[in-house]
Every structure is written in structure tokens, then in C-alpha cells.
N, C-alpha and C positions, 0 to 999 in steps of 0.2 A: 863867876857866871854873869853874863850880860843880862841886865834887867830889862823888863818889858816897859815900853812907853805906850801911853794911851793918848789919842788925839781925836778930834772931831773932823769929819770929812769937809764940813763947811760951817758957816755961821748959823745956818738954819738948823742943822743937827745939834749944834751947841745950844741954841735957844730952846729947842724941844726938850733937851735934857734939863736945862735950868728951870724950865716951866713945870717940871714934875712936882707933886706935893712934897713938902720938906721931909716927911718921914720916909717916903719911898726913895727920894734922892739920897738921903743919908745912907740907906742900905746899899744902894748902887755904888755910892762913893766908897763904902767899906769893902765891897767886892773888888772894886778897882784897886784899892790899896793892897788887898791880899794878893792880887795878880802881880802888882808891881814888886811886892816884897818876896813872894814865894815862887812866882812864875805861873804862867797860864796852865802849864801841864799838870800842876798840883791842885788846881781848883776845878771841881767838876759839878755834877748835879748835886743839889737842886739850883746852885747859883748860875751855872752856865749849861746851855743845852744846844746841840747842833740843830739847825733848821733845815738847810739844804745847801749843797754845793759849798761855797766859801762862807756862807752866812751862819752865824752863831748868835745866840741871844744871852744877854745878862738878864737875870730874872730876880725881881724883888717884890716882896709883899709888905704891906704896911696897913695901918689903921684905915687908910683911905682907899684901899684896894690893891691892885697889882699893876706893875709896870714892866716893860721890856725895853731894852736897848739892844738893837740889832747891830752887830759889828762883824768885821772881817779881820783876819790876821794878815799881815803883810811881811815882806822880807825885812830883816833887821829887828825882829822881835817887837813889831809895832801892832797895836790894835787900833783900828779906825772905827769909831762909833758913827754909824750911818743914819740911824733913826731911833728915836725914843718916843714912847707913847704909853698912855694908860690902857691897860688891857680890859676889855669889856665883854669878851666872848671866850669860850673854852679854848679855841684855837687862835694862834697868832693870825691876825687878818691878812689876807692875800694882798690887800692894798699897801699895807706896811712893808711887806716883803718886796713887792714890786718897786716901791719907792727906794728902798735900801739898795736893791740891785741896780737901779738907774744911777744912784749916787756913786756906787762902786764902779760902775762902768766908766764914769767920767775920770776916775783915777787911773784906770788901766790904759796902757799905750795902745 
């Protein structure tokens, strides 16, 4: 079985991910390793949840709060991380979704 690869849409998205608190980033890293080892189709809630359209989110909780990494799946079993942030409200903020969609649009022909 071809394994999944995970990449960032751009350096800004990577910087957002790397700026997350260490405990939360470690949990997201663990989810990413599980996806790479077992496949995206075998990892579900509460670790991954569908947002809308092509957008999904990796979800992590830690001592310092909650974080999300919005991503899209692409052909070739690739996951592109579009946006990462600390979650401060009950719903994923519309601004974060809008930015993720804009970054995704730049990838599509």
C-alpha cells in the first residue's frame, strides 16, 4: 500500500505549525505519524474532522489549549497542511477557513 505524505502549502503554513505550543504540536505530530503509518482512511474523529468541501482539520488538545491544522487531500495520497492555529472559540473561525481556502486555491490549476 502506498503511504501518505504530508507537506505544507507554503512557508507561512509551516511557520504557523511550528509556532504552536510544544505539547499541542507533539500531539499533531503523533496524528501525522499515525496517518503516515496506517493511512488517512483509518484515522477518524476525534483526531480528524471534516469542515467543508475539500477542507478537513487535524485536532489536538494539550495543557495549553486546543489547536487545529486545516488540510486538504490531494491526488497521490498527499495531505497539504494549509493553516494551523490555536483555537479560542467553540467553532473553527471563519477567517481561518477563508485563509485555508485561499491557500488551496493557489495550488489548484
